[in-house]
C-alpha positions as CSV (number, residue, x, y, z in Angstrom):
1,M,95.7,121.0,61.9
2,V,96.2,122.7,65.2
3,N,99.1,121.3,67.2
4,W,97.4,121.5,70.6
5,V,95.7,119.3,73.1
6,F,93.2,120.8,75.5
7,G,90.5,119.5,77.8
8,A,86.7,119.6,77.6
9,A,86.7,122.4,80.2
10,L,86.7,124.9,77.3
11,A,83.4,123.6,75.9
12,G,80.3,125.4,77.0
13,V,82.0,128.5,78.5
14,A,80.0,131.5,77.4
15,S,81.7,134.5,79.0
16,A,84.8,136.1,77.7
17,T,87.6,137.5,79.8
18,V,88.8,140.3,77.6
19,A,88.7,144.1,78.0
20,P,85.4,145.8,77.1
21,G,85.3,146.5,73.4
22,F,88.2,144.1,72.5
23,P,87.6,142.7,69.0
24,V,88.5,139.0,69.9
25,K,86.8,136.9,72.5
26,G,88.6,134.7,74.9
27,S,87.4,132.4,77.7
28,P,87.9,131.2,80.4
29,D,90.3,133.1,82.6
30,L,94.0,132.9,82.4
31,N,95.6,132.9,85.9
32,V,98.2,135.7,85.6
33,T,100.7,137.0,88.0
34,W,102.5,140.3,87.3
35,A,105.5,140.8,89.6
36,N,103.9,139.7,92.9
37,N,100.4,140.6,92.0
38,N,98.0,137.8,91.1
39,V,95.4,139.5,89.0
40,S,92.0,139.3,90.7
41,P,89.5,140.3,89.6
42,T,90.0,140.6,85.8
43,G,90.5,144.2,84.8
44,E,92.4,145.0,88.0
45,L,94.3,148.3,88.0
46,L,98.0,147.5,88.3
47,S,100.9,149.9,88.8
48,L,103.6,150.8,86.3
49,A,106.0,148.9,88.6
50,D,103.9,145.8,88.6
51,T,104.0,145.6,84.8
52,A,107.7,146.6,84.2
53,E,108.3,143.0,83.2
54,A,106.3,140.3,81.5
55,P,104.1,138.3,83.8
56,S,106.1,136.1,86.2
57,Q,103.6,133.3,85.9
58,I,100.7,132.3,83.7
59,S,98.5,129.3,84.1
60,A,95.8,128.0,81.7
61,P,92.9,126.0,83.1
62,V,92.1,124.6,79.6
63,W,95.4,123.0,79.1
64,T,96.2,119.3,78.7
65,Q,99.9,118.7,78.4
66,G,101.1,118.6,74.8
67,G,101.2,121.0,71.8
68,H,102.2,124.6,71.5
69,A,100.5,127.9,71.9
70,V,100.8,131.6,71.1
71,L,100.5,134.4,73.7
72,M,99.6,138.0,72.7
73,L,99.3,141.2,74.8
74,V,97.5,144.2,73.3
75,D,96.7,147.7,74.5
76,L,93.3,148.8,73.3
77,D,93.5,152.5,74.2
78,V,96.4,154.1,72.4
79,P,95.5,157.7,71.4
80,R,96.1,158.5,67.7
81,N,94.4,160.9,65.4
82,N,91.6,161.7,67.9
83,T,90.7,158.1,68.3
84,R,91.9,155.0,70.2
85,V,93.9,152.3,68.4
86,Q,95.5,149.0,69.3
87,L,99.2,148.5,70.1
88,L,101.0,145.2,70.3
89,H,102.9,144.8,73.6
90,W,104.0,141.2,73.3
91,L,103.8,138.3,70.9
92,T,105.5,135.0,71.6
93,A,105.0,131.5,70.2
94,N,105.9,127.9,71.0
95,V,104.5,128.2,74.5
96,T,104.3,124.8,76.2
97,M,103.6,123.3,79.6
98,P,106.1,121.1,81.3
99,S,103.8,119.6,83.9
100,T,100.1,118.9,84.1
101,D,100.2,119.3,87.9
102,T,100.4,123.1,87.9
103,Q,99.0,124.1,84.4
104,T,101.8,126.7,84.4
105,L,102.9,127.8,80.9
106,K,106.5,127.5,79.9
107,L,107.6,130.4,77.6
108,E,110.3,130.4,75.0
109,D,113.6,132.3,75.6
110,P,112.7,136.0,75.4
111,S,115.2,136.4,72.6
112,K,113.0,134.3,70.4
113,D,109.8,136.4,71.0
114,L,108.2,137.5,67.8
115,A,107.6,140.9,69.4
116,P,109.5,141.3,72.7
117,Y,107.6,142.4,75.7
118,R,107.2,146.2,76.1
119,R,106.1,147.5,79.4
120,P,102.8,149.5,79.6
121,S,103.5,153.3,79.6
122,P,100.3,155.2,79.0
123,P,100.5,158.9,78.4
124,L,100.6,161.0,81.6
125,H,97.1,161.6,83.0
126,D,95.5,159.6,80.2
127,I,92.6,157.2,81.0
128,P,93.6,153.8,82.4
129,H,94.6,151.7,79.4
130,K,93.2,148.3,79.0
131,Y,95.7,145.4,78.2
132,T,94.3,142.1,77.1
133,L,96.5,138.9,77.3
134,L,95.3,136.1,75.0
135,L,96.3,132.4,74.6
136,F,95.8,130.7,71.3
137,A,96.4,127.2,70.0
138,Q,99.4,127.4,67.7
139,P,98.7,126.0,64.2
140,E,101.4,123.8,62.7
141,N,103.9,125.7,60.6
142,F,102.7,129.0,62.3
143,T,104.3,132.0,60.7
144,V,103.7,135.8,60.8
145,P,102.3,137.0,57.4
146,A,104.5,139.5,55.6
147,R,102.0,142.3,55.9
148,F,102.2,142.2,59.7
149,K,106.0,142.0,60.0
150,S,106.6,145.7,60.0
151,L,104.0,146.1,62.8
152,L,106.1,143.7,65.0
153,Q,108.5,146.6,65.1
154,S,106.3,149.7,65.1
155,R,103.5,148.0,67.2
156,V,101.0,150.8,66.9
157,G,97.9,150.3,64.7
158,W,98.0,146.5,65.4
159,D,94.8,144.7,64.3
160,T,94.3,141.7,66.5
161,A,91.2,140.3,64.6
162,A,93.0,140.6,61.2
163,F,96.1,138.9,62.6
164,V,94.1,136.0,64.1
165,N,92.2,135.5,60.8
166,A,95.4,135.7,58.7
167,T,97.3,133.2,60.8
168,G,94.4,130.7,61.5
169,L,94.7,131.1,65.2
170,G,91.0,130.6,65.7
171,N,89.2,131.4,68.9
172,A,91.4,132.3,71.9
173,L,91.6,129.4,74.4
174,A,91.8,131.7,77.4
175,A,92.4,135.4,78.2
176,D,92.8,137.9,81.0
177,W,93.0,141.7,81.1
178,I,94.4,144.5,83.3
179,R,94.4,148.3,83.5
180,V,97.4,150.5,83.9
181,Q,97.3,154.3,84.3
182,N,100.1,156.9,84.4
183,T,99.1,159.3,87.1
184,G,102.6,160.8,87.5
185,N,103.0,159.4,91.0
186,E,105.3,156.7,89.7
187,T,108.6,157.0,87.8
188,L,109.2,154.7,84.9
189,N,112.5,152.9,85.7
190,A,113.7,151.2,82.5
191,T,116.8,149.8,84.3
192,A,114.8,148.0,87.0
193,S,115.9,144.7,85.6
194,S,117.6,143.2,82.6
195,S,114.2,142.3,81.2
196,A,112.8,145.8,81.6
197,T,116.0,147.2,80.1
198,S,115.7,144.9,77.1
199,T,112.1,146.0,76.4
200,A,112.9,149.6,77.0
201,S,115.8,149.7,74.6
202,S,113.7,148.1,71.8
203,A,111.3,151.0,71.7
204,P,111.6,153.5,68.9
205,T,113.3,156.8,69.9
206,S,110.8,158.9,68.0
207,T,107.1,158.7,67.3
208,S,104.5,160.7,65.4
209,T,103.5,164.0,66.9
210,D,99.9,162.8,67.6
211,Y,101.0,159.7,69.5
212,T,102.5,160.0,72.9
213,G,101.7,156.6,74.3
214,M,104.2,154.3,72.7
215,A,104.9,151.2,74.7
216,G,108.2,151.1,76.6
217,A,110.7,153.9,77.1
218,V,114.0,154.9,75.7
219,E,116.8,153.3,77.7
220,P,118.2,156.2,79.9
221,R,121.7,154.9,79.6
222,A,121.5,155.2,75.8
223,W,120.9,158.9,75.7
224,M,123.0,159.7,78.7
225,G,125.9,157.8,77.1
226,A,125.4,159.7,73.8
227,A,125.4,163.1,75.7
228,L,128.5,162.2,77.6
229,V,130.4,161.3,74.4
230,A,129.2,164.5,72.8
231,G,130.4,166.5,75.8
232,L,133.8,164.9,75.7
233,M,134.2,165.5,72.0
234,A,133.3,169.2,72.5
235,V,136.0,169.5,75.2
236,L,138.6,167.7,73.1
237,L,137.8,169.8,70.0
């Protein structure tokens, strides 16, 4: 049984607020703010800087106080083997709402995220990537099936529809989507904040040769520190 309470506002809503071609439907809109940018309309093109950290505020119009939910953020456009595949950017559970006045979601401590937020970083000069954020009712005793646990680390090749079916999440309660493009006019700054640093450092340091769009970035201080140590060792030796 789903541990969730939500209003009748969900009933009868026909349109879905997900990126075109996304395999899972979700309606109505989430109200999402990234940095200081409140997304409007859905599918708005945001900057790399806007999305350096997870959304600063998310509100759900279908919410009635009580229960828990799952949030998932997925990139639909990662280039791999001459096609486009999904990449998981964020998965967090036990989302709640402390007040019915604002309908603003309360997230768990980021350290408890099932897949910590990774900032969008599409390949340079690639098409704008489409990122869909979905809110699901969280089933009781919700867990990640074993076959998906490795993908929580690698992220690429994520299958949203299969995950939803395997976990019994059902239909998304609400959703929103944005676009982000890397035109080369912005510089990814992984040290912009502690949150951005955390997500950047969680990214793998190497990827397959046919995939240049892995989420996040290698923390600059990590490789700079390694280079400094190597240089000092060379001098001492």
